[in-house]
C-alpha beads as a LAMMPS data file, in Angstrom:
LAMMPS data file: protein, C-alpha beads

92 atoms
91 bonds

1 atom types
1 bond types

-500.0 500.0 xlo xhi
-500.0 500.0 ylo yhi
-500.0 500.0 zlo zhi

Masses

1 110.0

Atoms # bond

1 1 1 -366.866 -261.485 -241.165
2 1 1 -368.440 -259.534 -244.024
3 1 1 -365.670 -259.988 -246.611
4 1 1 -365.890 -263.814 -246.713
5 1 1 -369.657 -263.619 -247.143
6 1 1 -369.341 -261.086 -249.908
7 1 1 -366.817 -263.389 -251.671
8 1 1 -369.173 -266.344 -251.259
9 1 1 -372.046 -264.301 -252.744
10 1 1 -369.888 -263.145 -255.619
11 1 1 -369.064 -266.770 -256.404
12 1 1 -372.653 -267.928 -256.052
13 1 1 -375.239 -265.109 -256.148
14 1 1 -377.980 -267.726 -255.693
15 1 1 -376.697 -268.733 -252.204
16 1 1 -379.625 -267.783 -249.976
17 1 1 -377.883 -268.805 -246.741
18 1 1 -374.922 -266.499 -247.458
19 1 1 -377.350 -263.620 -247.931
20 1 1 -379.124 -264.452 -244.700
21 1 1 -375.785 -264.457 -242.865
22 1 1 -374.813 -261.126 -244.434
23 1 1 -378.200 -259.721 -243.530
24 1 1 -377.721 -260.782 -239.899
25 1 1 -374.334 -259.090 -239.579
26 1 1 -375.369 -255.894 -241.296
27 1 1 -378.677 -255.730 -239.404
28 1 1 -376.852 -255.911 -236.078
29 1 1 -374.947 -252.819 -237.197
30 1 1 -378.168 -251.081 -238.315
31 1 1 -376.910 -250.854 -241.894
32 1 1 -380.360 -251.210 -243.475
33 1 1 -379.397 -249.681 -246.826
34 1 1 -376.676 -252.397 -247.214
35 1 1 -379.076 -255.133 -246.125
36 1 1 -381.590 -253.953 -248.704
37 1 1 -378.934 -253.696 -251.388
38 1 1 -377.879 -257.279 -250.701
39 1 1 -381.468 -258.537 -251.028
40 1 1 -381.874 -256.411 -254.203
41 1 1 -378.976 -258.283 -255.723
42 1 1 -380.324 -261.679 -254.659
43 1 1 -383.765 -260.918 -256.008
44 1 1 -382.346 -259.930 -259.376
45 1 1 -381.169 -263.548 -259.780
46 1 1 -383.938 -265.230 -257.762
47 1 1 -387.072 -263.082 -258.311
48 1 1 -389.441 -265.846 -257.261
49 1 1 -387.856 -266.509 -253.866
50 1 1 -390.658 -265.667 -251.398
51 1 1 -388.432 -265.776 -248.323
52 1 1 -386.035 -263.294 -249.888
53 1 1 -388.928 -260.880 -250.440
54 1 1 -389.927 -261.349 -246.823
55 1 1 -386.390 -260.707 -245.625
56 1 1 -386.141 -257.513 -247.657
57 1 1 -389.540 -256.418 -246.323
58 1 1 -388.201 -256.710 -242.810
59 1 1 -385.106 -254.670 -243.670
60 1 1 -387.224 -251.999 -245.332
61 1 1 -389.534 -251.831 -242.326
62 1 1 -386.613 -251.422 -239.939
63 1 1 -385.096 -248.844 -242.233
64 1 1 -388.311 -246.829 -242.154
65 1 1 -389.714 -247.635 -245.608
66 1 1 -393.150 -248.939 -244.620
67 1 1 -394.604 -248.581 -248.104
68 1 1 -391.721 -250.555 -249.618
69 1 1 -392.002 -253.161 -246.843
70 1 1 -395.725 -253.639 -247.594
71 1 1 -394.967 -253.986 -251.314
72 1 1 -392.321 -256.682 -250.583
73 1 1 -394.722 -258.453 -248.234
74 1 1 -397.303 -258.501 -251.020
75 1 1 -394.757 -260.039 -253.423
76 1 1 -393.812 -262.687 -250.834
77 1 1 -397.451 -263.422 -250.148
78 1 1 -398.228 -263.738 -253.853
79 1 1 -395.340 -266.231 -254.095
80 1 1 -396.912 -268.371 -251.385
81 1 1 -395.399 -267.163 -248.112
82 1 1 -398.147 -267.561 -245.470
83 1 1 -395.949 -265.601 -243.012
84 1 1 -395.932 -262.622 -245.424
85 1 1 -399.693 -262.928 -245.885
86 1 1 -400.098 -262.897 -242.128
87 1 1 -398.033 -259.714 -241.829
88 1 1 -400.187 -258.036 -244.475
89 1 1 -403.284 -258.614 -242.349
90 1 1 -401.771 -256.504 -239.542
91 1 1 -400.640 -252.895 -239.534
92 1 1 -396.906 -252.391 -239.960

Bonds

1 1 1 2
2 1 2 3
3 1 3 4
4 1 4 5
5 1 5 6
6 1 6 7
7 1 7 8
8 1 8 9
9 1 9 10
10 1 10 11
11 1 11 12
12 1 12 13
13 1 13 14
14 1 14 15
15 1 15 16
16 1 16 17
17 1 17 18
18 1 18 19
19 1 19 20
20 1 20 21
21 1 21 22
22 1 22 23
23 1 23 24
24 1 24 25
25 1 25 26
26 1 26 27
27 1 27 28
28 1 28 29
29 1 29 30
30 1 30 31
31 1 31 32
32 1 32 33
33 1 33 34
34 1 34 35
35 1 35 36
36 1 36 37
37 1 37 38
38 1 38 39
39 1 39 40
40 1 40 41
41 1 41 42
42 1 42 43
43 1 43 44
44 1 44 45
45 1 45 46
46 1 46 47
47 1 47 48
48 1 48 49
49 1 49 50
50 1 50 51
51 1 51 52
52 1 52 53
53 1 53 54
54 1 54 55
55 1 55 56
56 1 56 57
57 1 57 58
58 1 58 59
59 1 59 60
60 1 60 61
61 1 61 62
62 1 62 63
63 1 63 64
64 1 64 65
65 1 65 66
66 1 66 67
67 1 67 68
68 1 68 69
69 1 69 70
70 1 70 71
71 1 71 72
72 1 72 73
73 1 73 74
74 1 74 75
75 1 75 76
76 1 76 77
77 1 77 78
78 1 78 79
79 1 79 80
80 1 80 81
81 1 81 82
82 1 82 83
83 1 83 84
84 1 84 85
85 1 85 86
86 1 86 87
87 1 87 88
88 1 88 89
89 1 89 90
90 1 90 91
91 1 91 92
């Protein structure tokens, strides 16, 4: 299931839904470093995508990087994500 998603992402690195699907599969396996790496790649081509920052924040939190998660939440909030702003108002 991962290989087709990786091919789709290679063909269109701007494909948010493919990244979400890859995130889902990798997260179920607890492969947080790979989830974060996938979002890193997406954010290199779509740096103003608030939802991607939010998704990476969640992966960082689950992977134990609370400082990084908070930083990503701040970026998402600054880009207009009310959900991210809401998370910032609560302790991680």
